[in-house]
One Martini backbone bead per residue (centre of mass of N, CA, C, O) as a GRO file, in nm:
protein
  281
    1MET     BB    1  -1.767  -7.273 -12.624
    2ILE     BB    2  -1.949  -7.147 -12.384
    3ARG     BB    3  -2.247  -7.290 -12.245
    4PHE     BB    4  -2.594  -7.241 -12.143
    5ASP     BB    5  -2.844  -7.348 -11.959
    6SER     BB    6  -3.119  -7.289 -11.781
    7PHE     BB    7  -3.008  -7.380 -11.508
    8GLN     BB    8  -2.743  -7.212 -11.515
    9ILE     BB    9  -2.876  -6.933 -11.546
   10LYS     BB   10  -3.038  -6.953 -11.285
   11ILE     BB   11  -2.794  -6.966 -11.100
   12ILE     BB   12  -2.669  -6.699 -11.181
   13ALA     BB   13  -2.915  -6.525 -11.105
   14CYS     BB   14  -2.919  -6.605 -10.804
   15ILE     BB   15  -2.639  -6.504 -10.730
   16LEU     BB   16  -2.687  -6.207 -10.813
   17MET     BB   17  -2.925  -6.163 -10.620
   18VAL     BB   18  -2.774  -6.215 -10.356
   19ILE     BB   19  -2.564  -5.996 -10.389
   20ASP     BB   20  -2.765  -5.764 -10.393
   21HIS     BB   21  -2.906  -5.829 -10.109
   22MET     BB   22  -2.623  -5.827  -9.944
   23ALA     BB   23  -2.537  -5.519  -9.963
   24ILE     BB   24  -2.665  -5.414  -9.687
   25PHE     BB   25  -2.398  -5.522  -9.510
   26PHE     BB   26  -2.234  -5.297  -9.662
   27PRO     BB   27  -2.046  -5.067  -9.763
   28PRO     BB   28  -2.058  -4.862 -10.035
   29TYR     BB   29  -1.782  -4.960 -10.176
   30ILE     BB   30  -1.924  -5.255 -10.187
   31SER     BB   31  -2.234  -5.240 -10.248
   32LEU     BB   32  -2.235  -5.109 -10.528
   33PRO     BB   33  -2.106  -5.341 -10.697
   34MET     BB   34  -2.324  -5.544 -10.611
   35GLN     BB   35  -2.559  -5.386 -10.748
   36TRP     BB   36  -2.453  -5.401 -11.029
   37LEU     BB   37  -2.470  -5.709 -11.050
   38GLY     BB   38  -2.782  -5.723 -10.983
   39ARG     BB   39  -2.886  -5.609 -11.267
   40LEU     BB   40  -2.855  -5.901 -11.415
   41SER     BB   41  -3.079  -6.084 -11.298
   42PHE     BB   42  -3.381  -6.026 -11.396
   43PRO     BB   43  -3.341  -6.050 -11.705
   44LEU     BB   44  -3.286  -6.357 -11.684
   45PHE     BB   45  -3.564  -6.439 -11.578
   46VAL     BB   46  -3.736  -6.325 -11.817
   47PHE     BB   47  -3.590  -6.489 -12.030
   48LEU     BB   48  -3.676  -6.772 -11.911
   49ILE     BB   49  -3.980  -6.733 -11.930
   50GLY     BB   50  -3.995  -6.731 -12.237
   51TRP     BB   51  -3.876  -7.020 -12.269
   52GLY     BB   52  -4.087  -7.158 -12.095
   53CYS     BB   53  -4.322  -7.094 -12.294
   54VAL     BB   54  -4.201  -7.255 -12.531
   55TYR     BB   55  -4.158  -7.550 -12.372
   56THR     BB   56  -4.417  -7.589 -12.262
   57HIS     BB   57  -4.704  -7.805 -12.254
   58ASN     BB   58  -4.858  -7.595 -12.035
   59ILE     BB   59  -4.924  -7.265 -12.008
   60ARG     BB   60  -5.145  -7.257 -11.796
   61ASN     BB   61  -4.989  -7.399 -11.568
   62TYR     BB   62  -4.758  -7.198 -11.567
   63VAL     BB   63  -4.926  -6.952 -11.485
   64LEU     BB   64  -5.052  -7.077 -11.230
   65ARG     BB   65  -4.786  -7.123 -11.078
   66LEU     BB   66  -4.711  -6.820 -11.064
   67TYR     BB   67  -4.961  -6.729 -10.913
   68VAL     BB   68  -4.925  -6.896 -10.659
   69ALA     BB   69  -4.644  -6.782 -10.593
   70SER     BB   70  -4.737  -6.485 -10.556
   71VAL     BB   71  -4.935  -6.535 -10.321
   72VAL     BB   72  -4.742  -6.673 -10.126
   73MET     BB   73  -4.529  -6.441 -10.128
   74CYS     BB   74  -4.712  -6.232 -10.003
   75GLY     BB   75  -4.730  -6.367  -9.725
   76ILE     BB   76  -4.425  -6.377  -9.670
   77ALA     BB   77  -4.370  -6.072  -9.694
   78LEU     BB   78  -4.546  -5.994  -9.450
   79LEU     BB   79  -4.382  -6.157  -9.240
   80LEU     BB   80  -4.105  -5.993  -9.329
   81ASN     BB   81  -4.160  -5.694  -9.402
   82ARG     BB   82  -4.201  -5.698  -9.719
   83SER     BB   83  -4.230  -5.622 -10.094
   84SER     BB   84  -4.112  -5.862 -10.227
   85ASN     BB   85  -4.228  -5.987 -10.574
   86ALA     BB   86  -4.125  -6.135 -10.860
   87PHE     BB   87  -4.375  -6.310 -10.950
   88THR     BB   88  -4.555  -6.087 -11.065
   89ASP     BB   89  -4.391  -6.023 -11.320
   90LEU     BB   90  -4.373  -6.315 -11.432
   91LEU     BB   91  -4.674  -6.355 -11.462
   92HIS     BB   92  -4.731  -6.129 -11.672
   93VAL     BB   93  -4.547  -6.235 -11.885
   94ALA     BB   94  -4.680  -6.515 -11.924
   95LEU     BB   95  -4.970  -6.421 -11.973
   96LEU     BB   96  -4.913  -6.245 -12.229
   97ILE     BB   97  -4.783  -6.469 -12.393
   98ALA     BB   98  -5.030  -6.654 -12.395
   99ILE     BB   99  -5.209  -6.453 -12.545
  100ILE     BB  100  -5.028  -6.385 -12.798
  101SER     BB  101  -4.990  -6.709 -12.879
  102SER     BB  102  -5.258  -6.722 -12.970
  103SER     BB  103  -5.511  -6.689 -13.141
  104LYS     BB  104  -5.644  -6.421 -13.292
  105LYS     BB  105  -5.913  -6.419 -13.137
  106LYS     BB  106  -5.801  -6.477 -12.851
  107ARG     BB  107  -5.607  -6.239 -12.845
  108ALA     BB  108  -5.812  -6.008 -12.854
  109ILE     BB  109  -5.973  -6.098 -12.605
  110GLY     BB  110  -5.736  -6.113 -12.404
  111ILE     BB  111  -5.637  -5.820 -12.418
  112ALA     BB  112  -5.902  -5.687 -12.347
  113GLY     BB  113  -5.939  -5.833 -12.076
  114TYR     BB  114  -5.680  -5.735 -11.942
  115VAL     BB  115  -5.732  -5.430 -11.955
  116ILE     BB  116  -6.007  -5.425 -11.814
  117TRP     BB  117  -5.912  -5.560 -11.553
  118GLN     BB  118  -5.704  -5.347 -11.472
  119VAL     BB  119  -5.894  -5.104 -11.460
  120VAL     BB  120  -6.118  -5.208 -11.272
  121SER     BB  121  -5.937  -5.307 -11.034
  122THR     BB  122  -5.807  -5.033 -10.982
  123LEU     BB  123  -6.062  -4.873 -10.911
  124ILE     BB  124  -6.145  -5.052 -10.673
  125LEU     BB  125  -5.883  -5.033 -10.503
  126GLN     BB  126  -5.876  -4.721 -10.479
  127SER     BB  127  -6.157  -4.694 -10.338
  128LEU     BB  128  -6.060  -4.886 -10.084
  129SER     BB  129  -5.798  -4.770  -9.962
  130PRO     BB  130  -5.902  -4.560  -9.742
  131ILE     BB  131  -6.045  -4.796  -9.576
  132LEU     BB  132  -5.825  -5.062  -9.579
  133GLY     BB  133  -5.547  -5.007  -9.694
  134ASN     BB  134  -5.231  -5.115  -9.798
  135VAL     BB  135  -5.240  -5.415  -9.728
  136PHE     BB  136  -5.491  -5.481  -9.888
  137ILE     BB  137  -5.383  -5.390 -10.164
  138TYR     BB  138  -5.148  -5.587 -10.176
  139ILE     BB  139  -5.318  -5.844 -10.162
  140ALA     BB  140  -5.536  -5.789 -10.381
  141SER     BB  141  -5.343  -5.729 -10.623
  142THR     BB  142  -5.230  -6.018 -10.621
  143ILE     BB  143  -5.489  -6.188 -10.646
  144PHE     BB  144  -5.583  -6.000 -10.911
  145ALA     BB  145  -5.341  -5.935 -11.095
  146ASN     BB  146  -5.237  -5.647 -11.050
  147TRP     BB  147  -5.018  -5.392 -11.135
  148ILE     BB  148  -4.959  -5.291 -10.841
  149SER     BB  149  -4.786  -5.562 -10.766
  150LEU     BB  150  -4.549  -5.481 -10.910
  151ASP     BB  151  -4.208  -5.475 -10.851
  152GLY     BB  152  -4.073  -5.345 -11.143
  153GLY     BB  153  -4.281  -5.304 -11.341
  154TYR     BB  154  -4.359  -5.282 -11.688
  155PHE     BB  155  -4.081  -5.305 -11.809
  156TYR     BB  156  -4.034  -5.614 -11.749
  157VAL     BB  157  -4.276  -5.713 -11.903
  158ILE     BB  158  -4.195  -5.603 -12.179
  159LEU     BB  159  -3.917  -5.732 -12.186
  160GLY     BB  160  -4.014  -6.027 -12.179
  161ILE     BB  161  -4.168  -6.009 -12.450
  162VAL     BB  162  -3.930  -5.926 -12.625
  163LEU     BB  163  -3.747  -6.174 -12.567
  164TRP     BB  164  -3.953  -6.378 -12.676
  165LYS     BB  165  -3.997  -6.266 -12.966
  166PHE     BB  166  -3.651  -6.285 -13.010
  167HIS     BB  167  -3.537  -6.583 -12.933
  168ASP     BB  168  -3.453  -6.699 -13.243
  169SER     BB  169  -3.250  -6.431 -13.246
  170ARG     BB  170  -2.956  -6.290 -13.160
  171VAL     BB  171  -2.969  -6.023 -13.311
  172SER     BB  172  -3.256  -5.933 -13.233
  173LEU     BB  173  -3.215  -5.957 -12.930
  174SER     BB  174  -2.988  -5.749 -12.903
  175LEU     BB  175  -3.141  -5.506 -13.023
  176ALA     BB  176  -3.389  -5.512 -12.835
  177PHE     BB  177  -3.243  -5.495 -12.562
  178SER     BB  178  -3.072  -5.243 -12.613
  179SER     BB  179  -3.313  -5.056 -12.674
  180SER     BB  180  -3.454  -5.086 -12.402
  181VAL     BB  181  -3.220  -4.975 -12.228
  182LEU     BB  182  -3.194  -4.704 -12.373
  183LEU     BB  183  -3.481  -4.605 -12.312
  184LEU     BB  184  -3.454  -4.612 -12.009
  185PHE     BB  185  -3.218  -4.418 -11.984
  186ALA     BB  186  -3.346  -4.177 -12.137
  187SER     BB  187  -3.601  -4.143 -11.957
  188GLN     BB  188  -3.454  -4.094 -11.690
  189PHE     BB  189  -3.281  -3.854 -11.777
  190ALA     BB  190  -3.503  -3.667 -11.887
  191SER     BB  191  -3.663  -3.644 -11.626
  192HIS     BB  192  -3.432  -3.529 -11.443
  193ALA     BB  193  -3.338  -3.296 -11.622
  194ALA     BB  194  -3.609  -3.147 -11.633
  195SER     BB  195  -3.632  -3.097 -11.329
  196GLU     BB  196  -3.368  -2.933 -11.303
  197LEU     BB  197  -3.423  -2.713 -11.529
  198MET     BB  198  -3.683  -2.590 -11.406
  199TYR     BB  199  -3.500  -2.436 -11.165
  200THR     BB  200  -3.266  -2.281 -11.352
  201ALA     BB  201  -3.314  -2.130 -11.615
  202PRO     BB  202  -3.159  -2.121 -11.878
  203THR     BB  203  -3.042  -1.870 -12.129
  204ASN     BB  204  -2.861  -2.079 -12.298
  205LEU     BB  205  -2.701  -2.330 -12.459
  206ILE     BB  206  -2.453  -2.350 -12.274
  207SER     BB  207  -2.614  -2.371 -12.005
  208VAL     BB  208  -2.765  -2.625 -12.080
  209VAL     BB  209  -2.522  -2.813 -12.121
  210ASP     BB  210  -2.399  -2.765 -11.842
  211GLN     BB  211  -2.645  -2.870 -11.679
  212VAL     BB  212  -2.662  -3.154 -11.800
  213LEU     BB  213  -2.377  -3.244 -11.712
  214PHE     BB  214  -2.427  -3.210 -11.413
  215VAL     BB  215  -2.656  -3.414 -11.389
  216LEU     BB  216  -2.491  -3.659 -11.502
  217LEU     BB  217  -2.214  -3.630 -11.299
  218ARG     BB  218  -2.331  -3.648 -11.040
  219ASN     BB  219  -2.234  -3.786 -10.684
  220ASP     BB  220  -2.444  -3.679 -10.430
  221GLY     BB  221  -2.737  -3.821 -10.441
  222GLY     BB  222  -2.913  -3.706 -10.640
  223LEU     BB  223  -3.093  -3.721 -10.924
  224TRP     BB  224  -2.814  -3.800 -11.094
  225ASN     BB  225  -2.644  -4.117 -11.182
  226PRO     BB  226  -2.514  -4.389 -11.372
  227LEU     BB  227  -2.340  -4.509 -11.108
  228PHE     BB  228  -2.489  -4.411 -10.815
  229VAL     BB  229  -2.810  -4.424 -10.896
  230GLN     BB  230  -2.882  -4.475 -11.221
  231TYR     BB  231  -2.796  -4.829 -11.284
  232GLN     BB  232  -2.998  -5.009 -11.459
  233TRP     BB  233  -2.838  -5.027 -11.735
  234MET     BB  234  -2.646  -5.274 -11.644
  235MET     BB  235  -2.822  -5.504 -11.773
  236ILE     BB  236  -2.665  -5.529 -12.044
  237PHE     BB  237  -2.456  -5.752 -11.918
  238SER     BB  238  -2.665  -5.999 -11.967
  239LEU     BB  239  -2.649  -6.062 -12.271
  240PRO     BB  240  -2.414  -6.268 -12.300
  241ILE     BB  241  -2.567  -6.490 -12.146
  242MET     BB  242  -2.801  -6.517 -12.345
  243LEU     BB  243  -2.613  -6.585 -12.598
  244LEU     BB  244  -2.514  -6.864 -12.440
  245TYR     BB  245  -2.758  -7.010 -12.503
  246ASN     BB  246  -2.849  -7.368 -12.585
  247ASN     BB  247  -3.161  -7.457 -12.568
  248ARG     BB  248  -3.152  -7.592 -12.279
  249ARG     BB  249  -3.261  -7.714 -11.973
  250GLY     BB  250  -3.136  -7.926 -11.805
  251LEU     BB  251  -3.197  -7.953 -11.501
  252PRO     BB  252  -3.519  -8.069 -11.364
  253VAL     BB  253  -3.564  -7.802 -11.148
  254LYS     BB  254  -3.857  -7.657 -11.110
  255TRP     BB  255  -3.851  -7.551 -10.781
  256LEU     BB  256  -3.609  -7.377 -10.714
  257PHE     BB  257  -3.707  -7.071 -10.722
  258TYR     BB  258  -3.966  -7.104 -10.550
  259VAL     BB  259  -3.781  -7.159 -10.294
  260PHE     BB  260  -3.529  -6.971 -10.297
  261TYR     BB  261  -3.647  -6.687 -10.289
  262PRO     BB  262  -3.786  -6.688 -10.004
  263ALA     BB  263  -3.548  -6.810  -9.843
  264HIS     BB  264  -3.333  -6.583  -9.884
  265LEU     BB  265  -3.510  -6.354  -9.766
  266ALA     BB  266  -3.542  -6.475  -9.484
  267ILE     BB  267  -3.242  -6.488  -9.408
  268ILE     BB  268  -3.178  -6.187  -9.449
  269THR     BB  269  -3.391  -6.075  -9.251
  270ILE     BB  270  -3.287  -6.217  -8.997
  271ALA     BB  271  -3.001  -6.095  -9.012
  272MET     BB  272  -3.088  -5.800  -8.988
  273ARG     BB  273  -3.218  -5.826  -8.704
  274LEU     BB  274  -2.966  -5.936  -8.554
  275LEU     BB  275  -2.778  -5.678  -8.666
  276GLY     BB  276  -2.947  -5.406  -8.706
  277VAL     BB  277  -3.046  -5.380  -9.003
  278ASN     BB  278  -3.151  -5.129  -9.230
  279TYR     BB  279  -3.317  -4.978  -9.455
  280GLY     BB  280  -3.096  -4.740  -9.588
  281ALA     BB  281  -2.814  -4.780  -9.416
   0.00000   0.00000   0.00000
């Protein structure tokens, strides 16, 4: 059976990420399948962060390295006029894993400190936002490791912790990951279906079912469609790659992703400007 080490999974994730980001250059019938493939990328990165926390000899340095990468990427993103910064999510995953994996006393203090820091820094940043503007908030939230800077939201942070928690059992990992994706799918569908039903006011059970099916199956770019609009659930197909992990590091190329991530975004951004391609085009 084919098995993958950490380096090989990282390469797979990078390829999928590039495919996803390159989709902007192609028409919808090509770009959409590319974006479907791209959904597999980030779960693999958060999966590897959990294993990185398991294998690292110094988790503090590991967290610090991710913090420095997130701050540097913040500056690069501003130069590129982009908001992408995957390092922020990976930083929070590693930081919370470091806290949770510490001793019971340190864990309680660490979690309390993390929550208080997030609340206090958020209040400060929000109060300064009207005065200093969005660019300041983007920079400051990254420097202060505030949740506002998260690129993919707390779902990926929680997912990373879940994957780390169940890393030593393929069955538990499969159940935990599948449940997380199912909850994401259900929450997205429930939110959009509720918004749609709010304006239609169905009068009986049959009309409710009919309206829910319409919301689910529509493909006109409206509120919901699990294939054309809300296809984040396709990350479930990254699970087989996780299950093929052989618990080995592979080639010790520590700085590969730290360099590759900003470099590929810079190349894509330059190509977009040369070709006159805009976001959302």
